[in-house]
ZAMARGU-4260 file (C-alpha; in steps of 0.2 Angstrom, whole numbers, plus 5000, padded with zeros to 4 digits):
<rodrens>
0) 5601/5357/5531 | 5585/5365/5536 | 5567/5360/5541 | 5552/5368/5534 | 5534/5370/5538
5) 5523/5365/5523 | 5507/5375/5521 | 5494/5370/5507 | 5488/5385/5498 | 5472/5388/5488
10) 5473/5393/5470 | 5476/5411/5466 | 5477/5422/5450 | 5496/5419/5451 | 5495/5400/5454
15) 5479/5394/5447 | 5480/5377/5455 | 5482/5370/5473 | 5500/5373/5478 | 5512/5372/5494
20) 5521/5385/5503 | 5537/5381/5512 | 5543/5392/5527 | 5559/5388/5537 | 5556/5382/5555
25) 5569/5395/5561 | 5559/5409/5554 | 5554/5421/5569 | 5537/5418/5575 | 5530/5435/5571
30) 5534/5431/5552 | 5525/5414/5552 | 5507/5414/5545 | 5494/5416/5558 | 5490/5398/5565
35) 5472/5403/5568 | 5470/5406/5549 | 5482/5394/5541 | 5490/5378/5548 | 5505/5369/5542
40) 5502/5351/5536 | 5519/5344/5537 | 5537/5347/5542 | 5549/5344/5528 | 5567/5339/5531
45) 5578/5344/5517 | 5592/5332/5523 | 5582/5316/5523 | 5569/5322/5510 | 5555/5316/5522
50) 5538/5324/5526 | 5532/5322/5544 | 5513/5325/5546 | 5508/5337/5560 | 5495/5330/5570
55) 5492/5343/5583 | 5495/5361/5589 | 5496/5370/5605 | 5488/5387/5602 | 5489/5400/5617
60) 5489/5386/5630 | 5475/5375/5622 | 5480/5359/5614 | 5471/5355/5597 | 5472/5337/5590
65) 5464/5331/5574
</rodrens>
């Protein structure tokens, strides 16, 4: 019964293919990846099994849409 931010990650030595990283939305902000370097693509709801695209951010008072 949680929601997760879904990040797309580049291939690494451990995972030699494009992969996804899930982080609970309840995680304290200081433990989330830096939004200036890595942005979540979706919010995943494990109850409905739905992926909701993230279309914009508010970063330090500035709105960024894409």
